[in-house]
C-alpha positions, -999 to +999 in steps of 0.1 A: +497+102-693+525+125-682+499+146-664+485+115-646+520+105-634+526+140-621+494+138-600+503+104-587+538+116-576+525+147-559+500+126-540+526+102-529+548+131-517+519+146-497+511+114-479+549+108-472+552+142-455+520+137-435+533+103-423+565+120-411+546+146-390+523+121-374+551+097-366+572+124-346+566+118-308+548+147-291+566+165-262+558+149-229+540+176-209+543+157-178+580+156-180+580+194-184+559+197-153+581+173-134+613+191-142+617+221-120+638+240-144+615+234-174+584+240-154+596+274-142+609+283-176+577+273-194+555+292-170+576+324-170+559+352-190+579+373-214+596+402-198+574+427-215+541+409-209+515+424-186+521+398-159+558+404-158+554+441-157+529+439-129+501+453-150+480+422-154+443+423-153+432+414-118+407+389-132+435+369-148+452+342-128+490+346-128+511+314-129+520+299-095+556+301-088+576+283-061+575+315-040+537+317-044+532+281-032+553+286+000+534+297+032+533+334+033+545+354+063+526+387+070+555+409+079+532+439+083+511+424+111+517+438+145+526+417+175+498+408+198+493+432+227+512+422+259+492+419+291+504+425+326+487+416+359+488+442+386+475+440+422+466+473+439+464+468+477+435+483+497+440+519+505+461+528+475+456+564+464+450+574+427+485+588+423+501+557+439+481+535+414+492+558+386+529+552+395+524+515+395+506+515+362+535+535+347+561+511+362+544+482+344+541+499+311+503+502+310+501+540+307+519+570+321+512+590+352+509+621+330+483+604+308+462+594+338+465+628+353+452+643+321+420+623+320+412+617+357+393+650+360+386+658+323+373+626+307+335+621+308+329+590+329+293+599+337+280+568+321+288+551+354+261+560+379+285+563+408+306+588+390+276+607+376+265+612+412+298+628+424+290+664+433+307+692+414+334+706+436+363+727+424+381+720+456+382+682+449+417+673+437+412+639+419+376+633+409+379+595+407+397+591+441+378+564+460+362+550+428+391+528+416+385+496+434+417+480+448+420+446+432+440+424+408+436+435+372+449+423+338+458+453+315+472+456+280+505+475+279+503+509+262+466+513+270+445+544+268+443+559+303+405+563+300+402+525+293+422+516+323+403+539+347+370+527+332+378+491+339+385+499+376+353+520+379+332+492+365+347+470+392+336+495+418+301+497+403+298+460+406+309+460+443+286+487+454+253+469+457+218+482+458+217+473+495+248+495+501+231+524+483+199+519+504+219+517+536+238+550+528+204+567+522+192+553+555+221+569+573+215+602+555+246+601+534+254+599+497+276+570+484+303+596+478+302+605+514+303+569+525+333+563+502+350+593+518+343+580+553+355+545+543+387+560+529+393+579+562+388+547+582+411+529+558+438+555+563+435+555+601+429+518+608+451+492+591+438+466+615+405+452+603+395+443+638+394+480+648+375+495+618+341+492+633+351+513+663+370+538+642+339+541+620+318+548+650+341+577+660+339+592+626+301+590+626+298+602+662+320+633+656+301+642+624+268+640+643+283+661+671+296+688+646+332+681+656+362+683+633+374+648+625+411+656+631+425+625+614+462+624+607+457+603+576+441+633+558+473+653+564+494+625+550+473+624+519+478+660+512+515+660+518+524+627+501+498+620+474+486+655+463+514+681+466+541+661+447+518+656+417+503+691+411+517+724+399+509+760+408+499+766+444+505+732+459+489+742+492+455+750+476+439+718+488+451+719+524+420+734+540+397+711+519+414+678+528+432+684+561+405+673+586+421+694+613+411+724+592+379+715+573+347+716+592+335+680+584+343+656+557+371+665+532+362+673+496+365+637+486+380+603+495+417+602+505+423+567+490+405+538+474+391+517+502+385+480+502+351+464+507+356+457+544+362+494+550+332+504+529+310+480+550+325+495+582+315+530+569+279+517+563+277+497+595+297+513+624+297+498+658+274+512+683+296+532+707+298+566+723+335+570+715+348+603+702+385+598+704+411+571+698+449+567+699+472+538+691+506+530+704+537+517+686+527+481+691+493+486+674+472+487+705+441+510+703+427+531+731+392+546+729+376+574+749+343+592+751+357+623+767+387+645+761+400+638+796+399+600+790+417+606+757+445+625+774+450+596+798+450+572+769+476+593+751+499+590+782+493+552+783+501+549+746+533+571+749+519+596+724+527+633+730+496+653+740+488+680+715 
């Protein structure tokens, strides 16, 4: 009997304790999540845990913190490259273009000078056809089409020059190439003639006649004797080179070289290139212009001397 009572009392005590545990309210997990303090506290790993020490397995998902849920800012990303728009007028020389590019933060004159003769631009057919000539100062002179361009600042010089050469390639049509061949000239010689016309005739209405004089003098075996070639040497070559600064004189000064200079003296516009390809039909060999921009043409030296007097130009 005593043993039976003991068993009954133990059973009653067991059920009483179980009832106490089941009647205690469970913690409201939603309230923890809604409380910022509790939420942060409950998700924080122990200080010595792998997550806290930064040694967590990459396959394990770390708890999301308030900082993680905020939009991230990539502080390491670089700013987008800045672009600048530059217009090069017709007749600009390579060195004049280089100065303008440096002024606008595209690249430096020194950087352009380093690559203009040394970088391999032979993938462009026009450049590949340029004859090898140690007396040519700037290989790409005449091949940098004067136009409006958009450039990135801090660009590689070869990229800048390549962009301008591509423009020239697009401007020189197959018809132009065929016409040059018909005249008995290479495109390099045509670009050189165009640059001389550009340097001598700022008035587009006169370029056909000036072109005829260049062509007529070349056919006659006469020196061209164009002042623009002297200006090119003195202003756009000598200040930019070291060593013997006079070493290009006899190769570009058309009062000294027998025919065409060693290369173009500027980068001519399309109208001047067309004029070089399609000169007017004249027998002129001389011209002179006065201070008012009037042009006087002559077929003989005697007529030329008379025109110089009319134009008020000293006779040389």
